[in-house]
N, C-alpha and C positions, 0 to 999 in steps of 0.2 A: 581385518581387511574389508574394504567397502564393495568389492566386486559382486559378492553374492546378493546383497540387497539391491543393488542397481540392476542386476540381471532379472531379479524377480519383478522389480517395478517395470522394467521394459517390457516383460511378457504380459503385464496387466494393462498395457496401453495399446489401443487400436488406432493407428494413424488415420487421419482424415485430411484430404487436400484442404392517498395521504393517510400511510398507516401510523397511528399513535399508540405506542406500546408502553409497558411499565416494567421497571427493573425486576419486579417480583415474579413475572410470568414465566420467563425462559428458564429459571432455575428448577422448575418442576419436571423437566425432561430427564430421562435416564443419562447418567454420565459415567457409566462403568465400562465403556468400550475402551480397549486398549489400542494404542497407536500401532499401526503396522508399518508405517513409513514415516521418515522425518521430512520436514520442509526442505531440508538441504538436499536430500536424495531426489525429492521432486524436482528441485531447480537444477540439479546437476545432470539429471537424466533427460530433462526437457530440451529438445533441439530446435526450438523456435517455430516450427510449424504446428498449428493447433492440432491437439490430439484429443480423442475421446477416451475416457477411462472406463474400462470394462471390469476391472478386478475390484475386490472388496478391500479397497485401500482406505485407511483411516489415518489422519494426522492431527496434531494438536499444536496450539501456540498461543501467544499472548497478544491481545489486541493493542495496537499502538496508535490508532487514529480515532478521530471523532468527526462526525458530520454536523455537530451542533452549530458551527460557524459557516457550514455550507461550502467550504472549499473542497471537501470530499463529498461526492454525490452518490448516494445509494451504494456505497462500497466501504469496506473496512480492510485495513492491512493487519496481518498477524505475523508475528516473528517468534522464532525459536533458535537458539544457538547461533545467532549470527546470519540467519537466512530468513527470507520473508516472501510472503505471497499476498495477493490482494483478492478478497472474496467479492464477486460482483453480485451483491445481495439483491439489489432491484427494489428495495423498500426504503422508506423515509425514516428519519428519527432513530437510526441504529444506535445512537449514543444511550438510549434509554435501556435496551436490552443487552447491549454489548459495550459497555463503557470501557474506557482506556484502563488496561491493567487486568481485565478479567481473562481467564483461560477458556478457550473454546475448543471443541472436538469438531472436525469436518469429516463427513462420510463422502468419499469421492466417487463411488459407483455412479455411472450415468452422467457424470459432469465432464467438463472439458478443461484442459490446460491451454492457455494462450499467453502471448507476451505483448504488452503495450507499454510504450515509453520505457522500455527496458525492464518492466516489472512483470513477473509471472503471475497470471490471473487464473482464478478458479471461477468458472461460470458455466452457462449452458453452451453447448456447441452452436456456433453461429449459423444463421440461416444463410443459404446460398446468396451471394452477392452483397452481404451485409457490409463488408469492408471492415468489420471489427474482429479482434482476436477472439473474443468470447462475447456471449449475450448475458444480460442480467438474468438472475433466477426469476425475477419479475413478480413474485407473490410471496406472501407470508407463509402459506403452507409449504411451498417449495424451499424456502429458507429453513423453516422448522425441520423439514425432512433431512436437510443437509448439515445443519450447524446446531450444536448444543453448547450452552454455557455452563461452566462448572460452578454452580452455586453463586454466592455474592461476594466471596473473597476477591480481592483485588491486590495486585502487587504494584510496587512503584516501577514505573517505566522510565528508563533513563536512555536518552540517545547515545549513540556511539560518537564520540567527538573525533573527527577525522581531518586530516590535512588533505589537500588536493592530491598529492602524490599517493595517498592511500586509498583513493576512490577506485573501484573496479566495476566493471559491468555486473559482477556477481553480487555487488552490494546493493543493487537496485531493489527498491521495496523496503529496504531498512530505514529506520528512523535515525537520522544523522544530524549532528550539530557541526557547524563550521564557524570559526571565530575570525574576527578582523576581516570581514568582507566589506569592501568599499563600493558604494553605489556609483554606477557610471550611467548617467542620464543620456538619453538620445539627444536632447537639447538642454544644456544647462540653464537656459533662459526661461524654460517652460516648466512649471511644477509638474511632477510626475506623481502618479498613484501606484499602488501595488498590483492593480489589475493587469492581467496578461503576463508576458515574459519580461523580466527586468534583469539587466546585466549588472553583475558585481565581479570584482577581482580581489584575489587575496594579496597578501604583502609580496608575493613573488611575481605577481602579474598574471597568474592563472585566472581564466574566466570561469565563473559559475553563475547560473541564472536561477532566478526564482520564478515559480508559476502560481498564480492566484486566479481562480475563476471570476468571471465578471460578476456572478451572482453571490460570491462570498460576502459576508457581512463586513469584512474589513477591506474589500477591494478598493474602495474610494478614499481610503486613508492616504494622505500625502507622505511621500518619501522625503525625509530630511536628509540632505547631504551628509556623508560621514561613514563611519565604520559601524558594522552590525555583527552580532552573533545571531545566526539564523539556524533554526531547528526545522526539519521537514522530512518528508519521505523522499529518498534519493531516486531520481529518474534520469533517463537520457532521451534526447530528441533524435529525430531521424538524421541529424548531422553529427551525432555523437557527442553533443555538448551535455554536460551533467546539469541537472536542475534540482533544486529543492523545493518541495510543495509543502508550505507551512499548513499546520492544522487550524491555527487561529492566530490572533495578533500577539498572544503571549509567546509565541514561537520566534518572535522578532524583537530583539533587544539591542538598542544603541550601545555602542562601546566607545569609551574615551580613552 
């Protein structure tokens, strides 16, 4: 039964209203800490209002994102057993120390859980009036104190291939692939790029959007009309629309 772990987690939460690294550095940190809570339990227990973690909670997961192409900015997503969170690292070039497929351990004491675009985040408790669910850890020492990579071994990361009717709010944060999404331009006469929110529909007419930061390296690529297979981190906007946030241009494949 899951009641006991969830109750233990609940008692551990106190409610509240240009670094350049190398892959060889992070592996030297200790990695013998046992996980005391799963990512799924964190997400199931979190009730949307940002909370501060006061207990000695430790979780582990596999990195699914990369900031190499700059569509993810100073954060990385980790996933385990179909549940995911976003770590608000606050430093650049995370792909060097935390490449896709590596396993990391996160020590949560003193950090906060919040939710943004449907995704549960781990970061610092936000300052009053910031308007953000969490703040960035903001320094390499703070990130080192919270996150450990398990050596150099990496596993293959495969997205969950889902249909629209299989998407749920609980899936936000996961790496998801959706096939046969047709681009719907705002103005068919004007060439569109990937920058910002772009509308697609599946073969049943359901709407799904993509989100690409203006500063992403592939943001200015032109979208050719047609069908696509799109992989990305699943998110939701304030209106409840689902979005896919690609990691790079390789996550976007034309389908014929």
